[in-house]
N, C-alpha and C positions, 0 to 999 in steps of 0.2 A: 524433298526431292533435295539436292545440293545443286547450285547452279555452279558456272564455269570457274569462279573465283572464290569458291569454298564456303559461301556464305549460305545458310539454309534458310528455305522457303516452307511455311506449311500453312494450312488453308485452315482459318477462323470465321466461322459463320459466312462460309463463302466468299471471303476476300483471302488475299495473298500478302503474307508479312515477310519483311527481308530481317533477317536474326543474325548477330555475332554469334560465329561458332564459338562454343564453348572452350574447344581445345586451342584456339586460336591465343585466347587471353592466358591459358596456361601456358603455351610455350612460350610467349612474350614475357611471362613473368620470371623465369628460370634464370636470367641473370640477377634479378632484382629481389629474390626470394628464396629463403632455406628453411626448412623443418617450421614451414606456416610463419615465418616471422621476416620482416626487411632486412634486406643484407647488401652491404655496401658493395658497389661496384669497385674492386680494388684496381684494375688496370687505370680508372681514371683519376685516382688519387693524387696522382700526380700533377694534373693540370690546375690551370688557374681556376679560382671559383668561379670567374664567368664562362669558362666555357664547359665547367661542369653544369651548371646551370642551362645555358644554351644546347647541350647534347640532351639532358634529359626534356627539355621543352620541345625538342625537334622531336622525339620519340611521341611522347603523349599526344601531341600537336598533329602529328602524324597519321597516327593510330585512330585518333578521333575522327579527322579528316574522311579517312579510308571509309570507315563506318558510320558517318554520319546520319544516312538513311533508313538504319538498321530501326527497328521498333523498340529492341531493348539496347539499344546504345547505351542508355543513360547508366543502366545497371551493370551492367558489363563492364563498361569501362570506369565506373565509380570503383571498383574491386582493383581493376589493374593501377587506379591513379593513387590509391590507398599507400599500396606497397612500393608503387614505383617513388612516390613523393618523400617516404621516408628512406627509401634507399639512397636519394638524393641527399639526404640530410646526414645518413651515416657515412656516406662516401665523404662528405665535408668533413664530418667529423673525425675520420680517419686521417684525413688529409692534415689536419690542425692537430689530434693526438687530442682532441677533446672529446666531449659527450652531445648526445642529441638536445638535451635541456639547454647547453651553453650555445650550440650552434644557433638553435631557435632564438636564444635571448640576444645573440650578438647580431644576427641576419635576419631576424624576422621584422616584416615590415607590414604595418596595419593599412590594410586597403578595406574598401566601402563593400560591405556584402552584397551578393548578385541580386538577393531575395531578399526584402525586409530591411531594416535599418541596422545601424551601427558598422561595427568594422571586423575585420576578421584576419588576423595575422600569418602571414605567408612569407617561407625563406628566401630572400633575393639580395639583391646587391645593388647598392647606388654608385652609379659613376660620373665621372665628369666627363664633359664634352666641351668643343668650342661655342657651342650655343647654351651651356648650363650642364645642371647635373639633372641625369637621366635614372629611372629605376628599372630594373629587370627584376621580375619575379617568378616563380614556378606557375607552370600553367593554371590559370583561374579562370578559363572561360565556362561557360556553361556547356554541359555536355548532353543537351536536347536533342532529341531528333530533330532532323529539317525535313521539310516535305517536299523540297524540290533540291536537286544538285544545284550546290553552291561550288564558286569557280575554285574554290580551295578542294571540295570534294572530287572534283575532276582531275584538278592536278595530282593529290593523291592517288588517285585510282591510276594514272598515267603511269606514276615515277613509283608507287610503291611505298613502304613508310619505312624505310631503312635507318631513317634518322643523321643523313647527310653522308658526306664523304668519310670524315673521320671514322663515323661509326661503320662504315663499309670496310675500313682497315680494319679496324679491332675486331669484325666480325669473320675475316678471312684466316685467324687463326695462324697467321704467320709473320715470324719475325723478321722486320724489315731490314735486319742487318746480316744476319746469319742464315737466314732462310727456313729456319725450325717453325716444325707444326707443333702448336702447343695452344692451350686454352688459358695459359696463366702469362697474360700479356701486360706489359705496364707502358706507359705513355713518357717518353722523354723530351719535355718542353724547354724552349730557350725563347727569350725573350725577343731580343734580334738577330738573326741569323747573319748579317754583316758584321755585327758588332764582335760574332764569337770567331769568323773567319779573320779579322782584322788584328783580334788577340793573338792570334797563333801566327800571323804573319808578322807582326811588329816584332816580336821575340825571336823571329827567325826559326820558327818552330813548322814541321810538316804539318798541313791540315789534314786531322784524323780521318779517318774512313767515315766515320758516322756524320761530321759536319758536310764532308764531299756529296754524302748520300741526301741528307736535307737540301743541300745546294740544287742536286738533280733535279728532286721530285717537288722543289719550290714549297716547302713547308716548314715550318718551325716545331714540327712536332713528329716524333718517332716513333712507331707502334714496336716495340720490341720485347724479346725474350728476359725472365729475369736475369739472366749470366751476362748478356750482352749490357743491360742494364746498369749490371755493377762494375763492368768493366770500363763502361764511358765514364763513371765517375771517380772511377781509379786511376782513371788516365791509360789503361793498357789497351785501347784500342786505336 
């Protein structure tokens, strides 16, 4: 039988098991896998490295938290994680016009293994804060089944696993400038929106529509189609 949120249940030796639907994993992998291989998420290649890792972490963490009670969560999500992780690496490689090997060499961080001794290299980034240097790596938590709902599981059940506000905007498949519906979306990113506005006003130039849109939605990113992205960089908007 199938319960109300699409997870299969079956009886084994008189007990009920909660399983991760295989089709869910296949559907979730579509943006990250093509022809049986990990594939870069092109729309994210223009984002800063930290934002790329953040998005991928939100997806894998949300998916695990949602299905952490399932008996086969470890096996099913291990498959998802493999392609998802290498999709992230290939996205970073595309951003830097590099290779998977070079990205792992440049951004690989040695962290203690969850089981046994020694370390494992995981792609991540070190960044400075007022309190010192911090490290952010791709999701490296255990994918084991939990026996009772954790707070994270309950939160994921209530909110779904969309991967955050930016992920929702990307999944809408709509250019935020011209309104065109397309699955070939790109991310235009600025460091500080107020600096961009000041630049135009300083030179007595009208603030472009794309800057005005960013100001209205209060975001440093815009999800746009290829044509609009080219126009932004060519100063034609």
